[in-house]
Backbone bond lengths (Angstrom), bond angles and torsions (degrees), N, CA, C in turn:
res aa  C-N    CA-C-N  psi(-1)  N-CA   C-N-CA  omega(-1)  CA-C   N-CA-C  phi
1 M - - - 1.456 - - 1.527 109.95 -
2 A 1.332 116.94 127.14 1.453 121.04 -179.54 1.522 110.39 -70.51
3 R 1.322 115.77 141.77 1.447 119.95 177.74 1.522 110.21 -76.78
4 P 1.321 117.80 139.18 1.463 119.16 174.65 1.522 110.55 -70.98
5 K 1.312 115.74 161.72 1.451 121.12 -178.83 1.518 110.26 -74.24
6 P 1.349 118.33 136.57 1.470 120.30 175.54 1.524 111.00 -56.96
7 I 1.326 115.91 151.85 1.464 121.20 -178.38 1.525 109.33 -102.85
8 S 1.319 116.13 119.90 1.462 121.06 178.44 1.524 109.76 -73.12
9 E 1.317 115.22 162.09 1.457 119.60 177.79 1.526 110.61 -61.31
10 R 1.306 116.96 -36.17 1.461 121.15 -179.38 1.518 111.85 -64.33
11 N 1.330 117.39 -33.64 1.459 121.47 -175.60 1.525 113.72 -95.26
12 A 1.325 117.41 4.11 1.464 120.44 -177.65 1.525 111.37 -74.59
13 T 1.316 115.85 136.65 1.461 122.28 176.24 1.525 109.41 -137.68
14 G 1.328 116.47 166.28 1.456 121.76 173.37 1.517 113.93 55.58
15 E 1.323 116.60 -130.63 1.463 121.92 -177.33 1.523 112.25 -64.17
16 I 1.317 117.73 -34.98 1.466 120.14 178.70 1.519 110.15 -65.64
17 E 1.306 117.10 -41.85 1.463 120.32 177.47 1.530 110.39 -62.06
18 R 1.330 116.71 -40.88 1.471 121.12 178.08 1.526 110.95 -62.29
19 V 1.319 117.56 -45.92 1.461 121.14 -179.28 1.526 110.51 -66.74
20 Y 1.324 118.02 -40.78 1.459 120.79 179.21 1.540 110.65 -58.93
21 H 1.315 116.69 -42.40 1.465 119.85 177.96 1.526 110.21 -61.71
22 E 1.321 117.85 -44.34 1.468 121.34 -179.19 1.525 111.19 -67.28
23 I 1.322 117.75 -35.52 1.466 120.74 177.32 1.524 110.10 -59.07
24 K 1.309 117.01 -48.08 1.464 120.45 -177.61 1.528 111.63 -64.92
25 Q 1.315 116.93 -40.04 1.457 119.98 -178.92 1.532 112.35 -73.44
26 T 1.316 117.28 -41.65 1.470 121.34 -175.82 1.521 112.32 -77.67
27 L 1.327 116.74 -45.10 1.467 120.60 -179.60 1.519 112.27 -84.32
28 R 1.333 116.94 -6.79 1.468 122.55 175.88 1.536 110.05 60.58
29 V 1.321 114.92 61.75 1.460 120.22 -175.82 1.525 109.33 -141.47
30 T 1.334 116.15 149.90 1.456 121.59 -172.50 1.527 114.72 -82.77
31 G 1.319 117.99 -9.36 1.455 120.26 -178.91 1.518 111.12 -154.01
32 I 1.315 115.89 -175.45 1.465 121.42 -176.16 1.528 109.64 -103.58
33 P 1.342 117.42 113.87 1.467 120.90 -178.76 1.532 113.41 -65.56
34 S 1.321 114.55 165.77 1.464 121.94 -172.71 1.524 113.56 -58.77
35 N 1.330 117.47 -39.10 1.470 118.33 -176.09 1.524 111.79 -62.99
36 F 1.335 117.07 -40.68 1.460 120.22 179.46 1.529 111.16 -69.70
37 R 1.339 117.01 -40.04 1.462 119.63 179.44 1.528 110.72 -64.44
38 T 1.339 116.23 -34.64 1.468 120.13 177.74 1.524 111.23 -67.76
39 L 1.333 116.67 -48.61 1.464 120.38 -178.81 1.527 111.96 -65.43
40 A 1.342 116.19 -28.70 1.467 119.59 -179.93 1.524 112.07 -64.67
41 G 1.335 116.88 -20.54 1.451 119.89 179.28 1.521 113.66 -70.59
42 Y 1.314 116.59 -14.25 1.463 121.59 179.66 1.530 109.53 -100.03
43 D 1.314 116.70 130.31 1.461 121.04 -176.48 1.522 111.31 -56.06
44 N 1.326 116.39 125.73 1.470 124.63 170.78 1.522 115.65 72.26
45 I 1.331 119.65 -8.74 1.465 120.39 -172.53 1.525 112.14 -73.37
46 L 1.324 118.35 -47.79 1.462 119.39 -178.38 1.528 111.89 -61.77
47 P 1.343 120.88 -47.80 1.470 118.92 175.97 1.525 112.88 -59.09
48 L 1.328 117.68 -37.84 1.463 121.56 178.20 1.524 110.23 -61.40
49 F 1.319 117.06 -49.84 1.460 121.30 -179.15 1.527 111.13 -65.53
50 W 1.309 116.31 -46.44 1.464 119.76 -175.46 1.525 111.82 -63.11
51 D 1.314 117.09 -45.92 1.459 120.07 -177.45 1.523 111.86 -64.58
52 E 1.325 117.04 -28.73 1.463 120.24 178.21 1.527 111.58 -80.27
53 L 1.316 117.93 -30.37 1.461 121.62 -177.62 1.530 113.40 -89.68
54 H 1.321 117.52 -22.49 1.457 121.78 -166.51 1.523 114.01 -54.07
55 S 1.332 117.84 -40.11 1.472 119.86 -177.87 1.519 111.45 -58.45
56 N 1.332 117.31 -42.47 1.464 120.69 179.91 1.525 112.39 -70.57
57 L 1.321 117.66 -35.62 1.462 121.18 -171.36 1.522 113.25 -70.53
58 Q 1.328 117.56 -15.60 1.459 120.19 179.09 1.532 112.45 -98.72
59 T 1.329 117.21 7.61 1.466 120.41 -175.68 1.530 112.12 -92.92
60 R 1.328 114.53 156.28 1.457 120.25 173.02 1.524 110.29 -63.95
61 D 1.330 117.72 -33.02 1.467 121.09 178.27 1.526 110.61 -57.77
62 F 1.331 116.71 -44.50 1.460 120.68 -179.23 1.529 110.70 -66.72
63 E 1.326 116.38 -44.39 1.461 120.26 -179.84 1.533 110.74 -61.84
64 T 1.347 115.99 -41.90 1.459 120.47 179.30 1.527 110.98 -65.41
65 G 1.326 116.52 -39.53 1.462 119.91 177.03 1.515 112.01 -60.34
66 A 1.332 116.60 -43.90 1.463 120.51 177.39 1.531 110.80 -64.07
67 D 1.328 117.27 -37.78 1.464 121.03 176.97 1.527 110.92 -60.48
68 L 1.327 116.55 -40.32 1.463 120.44 179.65 1.528 111.11 -66.14
69 L 1.313 117.21 -40.36 1.467 120.69 177.14 1.523 110.79 -63.74
70 R 1.316 116.45 -41.53 1.463 121.39 179.82 1.527 110.49 -62.88
71 A 1.326 116.54 -43.48 1.463 120.63 -179.81 1.524 111.31 -66.12
72 R 1.335 117.26 -39.90 1.468 119.90 178.10 1.531 110.55 -64.70
73 A 1.321 116.87 -40.30 1.462 120.03 178.92 1.524 111.43 -63.99
74 A 1.329 117.16 -41.08 1.466 120.78 178.47 1.519 110.74 -61.77
75 Q 1.318 116.06 -42.39 1.467 120.70 179.23 1.522 110.73 -63.32
76 S 1.328 116.86 -44.00 1.466 120.50 -179.11 1.520 111.56 -68.46
77 A 1.339 117.39 -41.53 1.461 120.91 -178.92 1.521 111.43 -63.61
78 A 1.346 115.98 -33.80 1.467 119.67 -179.20 1.523 112.10 -67.57
79 L 1.319 117.88 -19.08 1.459 121.76 179.60 1.520 112.73 -88.41
80 L 1.341 117.06 -9.52 1.457 120.19 179.11 1.528 109.94 -78.60
81 P 1.327 117.46 154.03 1.480 120.01 -174.30 1.527 112.84 -79.43
82 A 1.347 113.92 168.64 1.471 123.02 167.98 1.516 113.82 67.10
83 H 1.322 116.95 52.20 1.458 120.10 173.21 1.525 109.41 -85.05
84 V 1.306 114.54 79.65 1.464 120.86 177.41 1.521 108.13 -127.46
85 Q 1.314 116.11 152.13 1.453 120.32 -179.96 1.533 110.25 -61.69
86 P 1.335 117.65 143.23 1.466 119.68 175.55 1.521 111.11 -60.16
87 V 1.322 115.32 149.01 1.464 120.41 -177.67 1.528 108.16 -81.95
88 V 1.326 115.81 78.67 1.450 121.57 -179.32 1.524 108.20 -156.30
89 M 1.322 115.94 140.86 1.453 120.95 179.59 1.523 109.43 -85.08
90 L 1.332 116.58 121.19 1.459 121.90 -179.81 1.519 109.54 -123.93
91 G 1.320 116.10 137.08 1.449 120.40 174.18 1.519 110.37 -77.23
92 E 1.309 116.19 167.47 1.462 120.59 -178.16 1.516 111.64 -59.87
93 S 1.318 117.84 -42.40 1.458 121.29 179.06 1.527 111.26 -64.80
94 Q 1.334 117.57 -40.80 1.460 120.97 178.23 1.513 111.42 -62.55
95 R 1.338 117.04 -44.51 1.465 120.36 179.07 1.529 110.86 -60.27
96 F 1.314 116.01 -42.03 1.458 120.89 -179.95 1.530 111.25 -63.04
97 Q 1.329 116.42 -45.55 1.458 119.73 -178.23 1.530 111.82 -69.14
98 I 1.329 117.74 -37.66 1.465 120.19 178.31 1.524 110.56 -63.88
99 Q 1.332 116.78 -42.51 1.457 119.66 176.85 1.522 111.37 -59.83
100 R 1.313 117.10 -41.86 1.469 120.59 177.97 1.526 111.06 -62.10
101 A 1.326 116.70 -41.84 1.458 120.33 179.17 1.526 111.23 -64.26
102 L 1.331 116.77 -43.60 1.457 120.57 178.76 1.528 111.48 -64.25
103 K 1.324 117.17 -37.95 1.467 121.06 178.78 1.525 111.14 -65.41
104 L 1.328 117.21 -35.05 1.468 120.42 175.47 1.518 110.33 -54.98
105 Y 1.327 116.67 -51.56 1.467 119.99 -177.85 1.524 111.91 -75.25
106 H 1.319 117.15 -28.17 1.466 120.68 174.62 1.530 109.99 -62.56
107 Y 1.315 116.43 -31.80 1.465 120.27 178.44 1.517 111.81 -80.33
108 I 1.333 118.13 -48.05 1.463 119.44 -168.65 1.525 114.10 -83.80
109 N 1.344 119.01 -33.05 1.465 119.00 -173.78 1.529 114.61 -63.25
110 P 1.346 120.24 -39.07 1.468 118.00 174.11 1.527 112.98 -60.84
111 K 1.324 117.60 -33.84 1.459 120.10 175.87 1.527 111.16 -66.08
112 L 1.333 115.58 -40.15 1.461 119.79 179.29 1.521 111.01 -65.09
113 L 1.326 117.24 -38.88 1.460 120.01 178.28 1.521 110.65 -64.15
114 L 1.322 117.17 -44.85 1.460 120.27 -177.40 1.522 111.58 -64.87
115 L 1.316 118.13 -43.84 1.458 119.40 -179.82 1.530 111.12 -69.50
116 T 1.336 117.15 -31.53 1.465 120.22 177.82 1.524 110.92 -69.48
117 S 1.337 116.78 -37.70 1.471 119.49 175.16 1.525 110.64 -63.22
118 A 1.321 116.79 -39.89 1.464 120.16 178.03 1.526 110.72 -62.86
119 L 1.328 116.40 -42.09 1.464 120.22 176.80 1.522 110.69 -60.16
120 K 1.324 116.47 -48.12 1.460 120.27 -174.31 1.523 112.17 -62.97
121 I 1.328 116.67 -48.84 1.465 117.94 -175.86 1.523 111.13 -69.55
122 S 1.336 117.43 -28.89 1.457 119.58 174.58 1.522 110.86 -67.86
123 L 1.340 116.63 -43.51 1.468 120.14 179.01 1.517 111.99 -66.95
124 H 1.338 116.94 -21.64 1.469 120.69 175.06 1.531 112.06 -85.02
125 G 1.319 117.16 4.11 1.459 121.21 174.03 1.507 115.55 92.14
126 E 1.344 117.95 9.83 1.453 120.48 -179.03 1.531 110.36 -92.30
127 N 1.314 115.63 139.38 1.460 120.06 -179.57 1.526 111.36 -76.64
128 I 1.320 115.91 141.22 1.454 123.68 174.89 1.521 107.44 -125.70
129 G 1.321 116.73 142.55 1.449 120.25 172.67 1.515 114.39 95.03
130 R 1.331 113.66 170.00 1.461 121.58 -179.87 1.523 109.18 -109.91
131 S 1.305 116.14 137.70 1.465 120.01 -177.03 1.518 112.58 -65.77
132 D 1.352 117.69 -23.62 1.463 120.43 -177.68 1.526 112.77 -95.96
133 A 1.333 118.25 5.35 1.467 120.73 -177.46 1.525 110.28 -69.86
134 N 1.331 116.46 140.11 1.458 120.67 174.81 1.517 109.68 -147.51
135 L 1.325 115.84 150.65 1.455 121.29 -174.86 1.525 112.40 -62.86
136 A 1.336 116.85 -32.36 1.464 120.03 -175.82 1.522 112.15 -62.62
137 S 1.341 117.46 -29.42 1.464 120.54 -176.59 1.528 112.67 -110.22
138 T 1.348 117.29 11.88 1.457 121.87 -177.33 1.524 110.13 -109.17
139 S 1.319 116.32 136.44 1.460 121.03 178.38 1.521 109.63 -72.43
140 L 1.339 115.94 125.63 1.456 122.30 -178.08 1.526 110.18 -114.94
141 I 1.329 115.75 155.46 1.470 120.07 176.09 1.527 109.08 -98.59
142 A 1.317 115.15 156.69 1.459 120.59 178.81 1.524 110.74 -67.90
143 R 1.323 115.24 146.13 1.453 121.13 175.48 1.523 110.11 -84.82
144 G 1.314 115.88 163.17 1.447 120.28 173.54 1.517 113.31 114.61
145 V 1.332 116.21 146.45 1.456 122.75 -177.94 1.525 110.04 -79.24
146 P 1.341 118.68 129.29 1.467 120.45 176.09 1.528 110.96 -55.86
147 R 1.313 115.98 136.59 1.461 121.05 -171.94 1.520 112.48 -62.04
148 Q 1.325 118.42 -35.16 1.462 121.35 -174.57 1.531 113.61 -90.96
149 M 1.341 117.78 3.67 1.465 120.23 -177.31 1.531 110.67 -71.38
150 Y 1.329 116.04 138.45 1.459 121.66 -179.37 1.533 109.79 -66.71
151 P 1.337 117.98 139.39 1.476 119.87 176.92 1.517 110.53 -66.08
152 M 1.314 116.79 139.71 1.466 121.34 -179.28 1.523 108.78 -78.43
153 E 1.328 115.07 85.60 1.456 122.13 -179.21 1.525 109.60 -105.50
154 F 1.331 116.14 151.34 1.458 120.96 -176.12 1.520 110.85 -128.99
155 A 1.332 115.96 140.32 1.458 120.84 167.50 1.529 108.62 -75.92
156 G 1.321 116.34 167.27 1.455 120.40 -176.64 1.529 113.27 -69.57
157 D 1.310 115.30 156.75 1.454 122.69 173.41 1.538 106.82 -144.63
158 P 1.335 117.80 105.67 1.474 127.89 9.37 1.525 112.30 -71.54
159 H 1.339 114.24 160.01 1.461 121.16 -176.72 1.528 110.22 -103.34
160 D 1.338 115.75 145.05 1.464 120.51 -178.64 1.526 112.82 -68.56
161 D 1.335 116.11 -30.03 1.465 120.90 -179.28 1.537 108.87 -79.34
162 E 1.318 117.16 120.87 1.472 120.71 -176.80 1.519 112.04 -60.93
163 R 1.328 117.72 -35.00 1.470 120.47 179.45 1.520 110.36 -65.67
164 V 1.321 116.29 -42.36 1.461 120.10 179.70 1.518 110.28 -66.81
165 Q 1.333 117.60 -43.20 1.454 119.77 179.87 1.525 111.27 -63.00
166 A 1.326 116.90 -38.91 1.465 120.05 176.21 1.520 110.83 -63.88
167 T 1.329 116.59 -36.56 1.467 120.69 177.24 1.520 110.15 -68.49
168 Y 1.328 117.25 -43.63 1.472 120.57 174.17 1.530 110.13 -51.89
169 D 1.326 115.78 -50.97 1.470 120.49 -176.68 1.525 111.10 -61.19
170 D 1.338 115.79 -39.81 1.462 120.01 -179.56 1.523 110.93 -68.34
171 I 1.318 117.27 -39.85 1.468 121.23 176.98 1.520 109.67 -60.55
172 Q 1.330 116.71 -45.79 1.463 120.01 -179.82 1.523 111.74 -61.67
173 R 1.332 116.61 -44.21 1.469 119.39 179.77 1.525 111.21 -65.77
174 T 1.314 116.35 -46.96 1.463 120.69 -173.55 1.514 111.83 -67.40
175 M 1.340 116.86 -40.26 1.458 120.74 -176.91 1.526 113.16 -98.38
176 S 1.345 115.96 5.04 1.474 122.25 179.10 1.525 111.07 54.58
177 L 1.320 115.71 51.74 1.460 122.27 -179.49 1.524 110.33 -99.07
178 S 1.320 116.18 145.65 1.463 119.90 174.13 1.520 110.86 -81.13
179 A 1.333 116.85 -20.55 1.466 122.77 177.08 1.522 107.79 -153.98
180 V 1.329 116.70 162.41 1.450 121.10 179.75 1.525 109.25 -76.04
181 F 1.329 117.18 127.05 1.453 121.11 -178.52 1.526 111.10 -67.14
182 G 1.337 114.83 157.67 1.451 121.83 -173.29 1.511 114.93 -57.55
183 E 1.354 118.14 -37.41 1.460 119.13 -176.54 1.528 111.84 -63.82
184 Y 1.337 116.68 -35.37 1.451 118.77 179.63 1.531 111.31 -75.10
185 R 1.319 116.59 -32.37 1.464 119.53 174.61 1.522 110.56 -71.51
186 T 1.324 118.31 -28.58 1.460 120.28 173.34 1.524 110.10 -68.90
187 L 1.323 116.98 -46.69 1.463 120.33 179.66 1.528 112.08 -64.97
188 A 1.328 116.85 -22.39 1.461 120.15 177.45 1.525 112.26 -69.27
189 L 1.333 117.56 -8.51 1.468 120.20 171.34 1.530 109.97 -63.95
190 W 1.339 115.74 -19.32 1.471 122.59 174.08 1.534 106.32 -121.94
191 P 1.313 117.87 80.96 1.469 122.22 -169.07 1.523 114.83 -51.96
192 E 1.323 117.44 -45.21 1.468 118.87 -177.07 1.526 111.01 -65.48
193 Y 1.329 116.40 -35.46 1.470 119.14 179.16 1.528 110.63 -66.82
194 L 1.339 117.78 -45.38 1.461 120.15 179.57 1.522 110.87 -59.61
195 V 1.329 117.26 -47.95 1.471 120.58 -177.79 1.525 110.84 -60.32
196 S 1.326 117.10 -45.85 1.457 121.02 -178.75 1.527 111.56 -67.78
197 S 1.317 116.93 -41.47 1.471 120.47 -179.04 1.518 111.66 -65.28
198 W 1.332 117.29 -40.81 1.462 119.49 179.57 1.523 111.14 -65.21
199 Q 1.322 117.05 -35.48 1.459 120.07 176.95 1.523 111.85 -62.18
200 R 1.332 116.77 -30.82 1.462 120.95 177.00 1.523 111.63 -80.64
201 L 1.332 116.55 -34.69 1.465 120.51 -175.87 1.531 112.74 -76.18
202 K 1.305 117.23 -40.28 1.463 121.15 -170.95 1.524 113.62 -53.42
203 P 1.346 120.11 -45.93 1.472 118.76 179.85 1.525 113.39 -63.46
204 L 1.336 117.38 -27.85 1.462 120.15 -178.23 1.522 111.45 -65.13
205 L 1.335 116.62 -32.87 1.464 120.53 -175.87 1.527 112.53 -63.27
206 K 1.339 116.44 -18.16 1.467 120.52 -179.43 1.523 112.51 -88.06
207 L 1.331 117.75 -10.97 1.456 121.26 -175.61 1.528 111.10 -76.48
208 S 1.329 116.49 139.24 1.468 119.71 176.72 1.521 110.88 -62.83
209 A 1.345 117.46 -35.52 1.465 120.71 178.97 1.519 111.15 -63.01
210 Y 1.336 116.30 -36.68 1.465 120.43 178.58 1.534 109.73 -67.51
211 R 1.313 117.14 -47.54 1.465 120.59 -178.58 1.526 110.79 -63.05
212 E 1.327 116.61 -39.92 1.465 120.13 178.32 1.524 111.19 -65.12
213 A 1.332 116.58 -40.12 1.467 120.25 179.08 1.523 110.78 -64.42
214 A 1.324 117.08 -40.36 1.465 120.84 178.77 1.527 110.83 -64.63
215 E 1.323 117.07 -42.26 1.464 120.20 179.75 1.526 111.17 -68.09
216 E 1.320 117.88 -38.45 1.472 120.55 176.84 1.522 110.53 -62.50
217 L 1.315 115.99 -37.99 1.463 120.09 178.54 1.527 110.41 -65.80
218 R 1.319 117.18 -41.72 1.465 120.71 178.25 1.522 111.05 -63.79
219 Q 1.328 117.13 -43.50 1.455 120.27 -179.51 1.527 111.67 -66.06
220 L 1.329 116.76 -37.98 1.461 119.81 176.12 1.525 110.29 -62.64
221 S 1.314 116.56 -39.57 1.458 120.61 178.70 1.526 111.55 -61.90
222 V 1.317 116.99 -42.93 1.468 121.13 177.97 1.533 110.13 -61.07
223 H 1.323 116.58 -44.42 1.461 121.26 178.64 1.529 110.60 -59.96
224 L 1.329 117.39 -46.71 1.461 121.17 -178.38 1.529 111.46 -67.89
225 A 1.322 117.21 -34.48 1.462 120.63 178.38 1.527 110.93 -63.00
226 R 1.323 116.65 -36.50 1.468 120.20 179.19 1.525 112.17 -66.78
227 E 1.341 116.64 -19.21 1.461 121.26 -177.40 1.529 112.92 -94.73
228 L 1.318 118.36 1.16 1.463 120.06 179.20 1.528 110.41 -64.26
229 P 1.339 117.00 148.39 1.470 118.92 -169.07 1.523 115.96 -75.26
230 F 1.343 118.77 -34.87 1.462 119.89 -171.06 1.526 111.97 -101.43
231 P 1.325 116.62 143.22 1.466 120.11 179.01 1.526 111.99 -59.62
232 V 1.328 116.25 144.68 1.460 123.42 173.04 1.525 106.05 -119.08
233 R 1.312 116.03 109.67 1.469 120.82 -173.03 1.528 110.09 -108.10
234 L 1.316 114.66 68.62 1.455 120.46 176.42 1.516 109.21 -114.13
235 T 1.302 117.00 134.74 1.456 121.90 -179.91 1.526 109.35 -134.15
236 L 1.318 115.51 165.40 1.454 119.46 174.45 1.524 110.65 -61.99
237 R 1.318 116.30 -31.04 1.466 119.97 178.30 1.528 111.48 -66.93
238 S 1.326 116.69 -36.08 1.469 118.83 178.65 1.524 111.12 -67.24
239 I 1.347 117.37 -32.01 1.462 120.82 174.98 1.528 109.95 -67.31
240 E 1.314 116.02 -42.82 1.468 120.24 178.31 1.517 110.78 -62.53
241 A 1.332 116.41 -40.11 1.463 120.63 178.89 1.521 111.63 -65.31
242 A 1.345 116.38 -26.50 1.467 120.85 178.03 1.524 111.64 -80.95
243 G 1.332 117.44 -3.86 1.454 120.63 174.77 1.514 115.27 96.41
244 E 1.343 118.14 13.52 1.454 121.17 -179.85 1.524 111.09 -117.69
245 E 1.324 115.74 164.63 1.464 121.73 -178.74 1.525 108.95 -81.99
246 P 1.325 118.84 114.17 1.474 121.56 -171.62 1.515 114.52 -57.20
247 E 1.330 117.65 -45.98 1.458 120.02 -176.21 1.524 111.85 -64.98
248 Q 1.310 117.52 -33.89 1.459 120.81 178.59 1.530 110.79 -66.08
249 I 1.320 116.82 -44.64 1.466 120.89 178.75 1.524 110.27 -65.52
250 L 1.328 117.14 -41.05 1.467 120.36 178.46 1.519 110.67 -61.44
251 R 1.320 117.97 -41.27 1.469 120.50 178.79 1.528 111.38 -62.47
252 I 1.317 117.14 -37.41 1.466 120.58 177.76 1.522 110.32 -63.94
253 V 1.330 116.81 -46.32 1.467 121.24 178.97 1.521 110.22 -60.91
254 E 1.321 117.51 -46.66 1.465 120.79 -179.73 1.531 111.64 -64.43
255 R 1.321 116.52 -34.58 1.461 119.77 179.48 1.522 110.84 -67.07
256 F 1.323 117.21 -43.04 1.456 119.76 177.56 1.531 110.69 -63.60
257 E 1.319 117.28 -39.10 1.463 118.92 179.70 1.524 111.14 -65.14
258 S 1.315 117.72 -33.94 1.465 120.35 -179.86 1.533 111.89 -76.39
259 L 1.329 118.28 -26.18 1.459 121.95 -177.60 1.524 113.74 -88.24
260 L 1.317 117.14 -34.28 1.461 120.29 -173.37 1.531 113.96 -60.32
261 P 1.340 121.09 -38.86 1.475 118.44 177.41 1.526 112.88 -56.99
262 S 1.325 118.20 -39.46 1.469 120.35 178.38 1.522 111.10 -67.09
263 L 1.327 117.09 -40.22 1.465 119.86 178.44 1.522 110.84 -62.91
264 I 1.321 116.70 -39.42 1.469 121.37 179.42 1.518 110.53 -66.48
265 L 1.335 116.86 -45.12 1.466 120.60 178.47 1.527 111.56 -62.80
266 N 1.326 116.76 -44.03 1.469 120.26 -179.92 1.518 111.27 -60.61
267 N 1.319 115.66 -43.51 1.456 120.29 -179.29 1.529 110.79 -65.13
268 S 1.323 116.66 -41.45 1.465 120.89 178.07 1.524 110.12 -63.17
269 F 1.318 116.43 -41.62 1.465 120.76 179.96 1.527 110.94 -60.79
270 M 1.325 117.11 -42.60 1.454 120.22 179.41 1.525 111.66 -67.21
271 L 1.324 117.10 -38.48 1.460 119.97 -179.58 1.530 112.20 -67.28
272 L 1.328 117.41 -24.13 1.461 120.23 178.27 1.527 112.25 -66.01
273 D 1.327 117.28 -10.21 1.461 119.72 171.77 1.528 110.93 -64.31
274 W 1.337 115.69 -26.52 1.457 119.53 -173.87 1.538 114.10 -121.84
275 L 1.315 116.85 -28.63 1.454 120.96 -175.83 1.523 110.26 -117.99
276 N 1.332 117.33 144.25 1.458 118.99 176.95 1.525 110.50 -79.99
277 E 1.310 115.55 168.94 1.468 121.02 -174.60 1.519 111.90 -57.58
278 Q 1.324 118.24 -42.99 1.452 120.44 -176.30 1.522 111.65 -64.19
279 V 1.317 116.22 -43.20 1.467 119.59 177.29 1.522 110.26 -64.23
280 L 1.317 116.50 -39.81 1.454 121.84 -177.31 1.533 112.20 -66.77
281 K 1.320 117.12 -24.48 1.464 120.21 178.89 1.526 112.27 -71.17
282 D 1.320 116.50 -22.76 1.469 120.33 -177.89 1.521 110.44 -85.84
283 S 1.317 115.89 151.57 1.457 120.53 176.64 1.528 110.04 -65.19
284 P 1.337 117.93 132.62 1.463 119.15 176.60 1.529 112.58 -71.20
285 Y 1.336 116.51 -16.14 1.462 121.18 -179.59 1.527 109.43 -139.47
286 P 1.346 117.45 74.56 1.468 119.82 -178.89 1.527 111.33 -54.89
287 A 1.307 116.44 136.05 1.466 121.28 -175.19 1.528 110.91 -89.78
288 P 1.336 118.47 123.61 1.471 120.61 174.96 1.526 110.74 -68.93
289 D 1.315 116.24 162.41 1.454 120.46 174.04 1.520 110.49 -69.87
290 R 1.318 116.98 155.37 1.456 122.54 -175.87 1.526 112.83 -61.22
291 H 1.337 118.18 -29.34 1.466 119.25 -174.64 1.515 112.56 -68.89
292 Q 1.372 117.87 -14.39 1.450 119.47 177.55 1.527 110.11 -75.01
293 P 1.349 117.12 148.00 1.475 119.20 177.16 1.524 110.57 -58.64
294 L 1.340 116.90 148.79 1.460 121.43 -176.71 1.518 111.52 -59.28
295 R 1.338 117.79 -35.98 1.459 119.30 -178.49 1.522 111.31 -63.15
296 E 1.362 117.71 -30.45 1.448 120.60 176.50 1.518 110.93 -72.08
297 A 1.344 116.16 -38.87 1.463 120.08 178.99 1.517 110.65 -62.21
298 Q 1.333 117.70 -37.52 1.446 121.16 -177.45 1.525 112.26 -76.51
299 A 1.325 116.37 -14.45 1.458 119.70 -177.32 1.508 113.25 -84.37
300 V 1.351 117.52 -9.16 1.467 120.77 -177.39 1.522 110.41 -67.60
């Protein structure tokens, strides 16, 4: 069965448009990441998944879990070799904007990994959450996109620059991707930086230390997903009832869970050009508690 085309934020309507708005407000992100755009291509699946996960995604427990994944990735990336600046001339403004773009994905990708692990283990029939959990007694984070977060913008795919397109193709082959993930299309806004950075990243993917670090990150995510407070009641039967092929959707979820640790490590490795390990372990956009006014949450 051919996969439907992912739905961009611009083309979202109806329930998908509603979910996209809630994703940005709840996950505190400026755009819609690749996993959600992919799932949106399947009738009814994204609203089904989102509505079942939403209670957990607004909790302090979820935010703290993502913080732990981010810190582990920073620690692992710092142990990888060759932390040298890419061989490319960048102006001060370019360096500033690239750092902002990397921080965007440094913040959101650990959250995506954790929620994807929760989806996967629920679809495998494992229980998540506590039966006595309720929103009234659970610590929640404030909604809203941090004011200083970089907009989730993408360069074209295919790309007009032959060097960038060749890099896209190499990324897809090396990481076994069906399409180029959003972070690399964002970095392609600075073509020379993307080309140089990928040349540094590609050899790392072959290292046993890199593969072990990625697997440790995935396993930590599974552990943290099991500790989320609210039940997630998603089954293969619920996917079938929504009109989609359960095994196909499960494979997509499992594929994203297997890819996200590498994306997180790669992003951390690139940020080490500018930030030290200790700074990188901290959230670039700490989430205020829900009781604070929304305008304060957006000012972080």
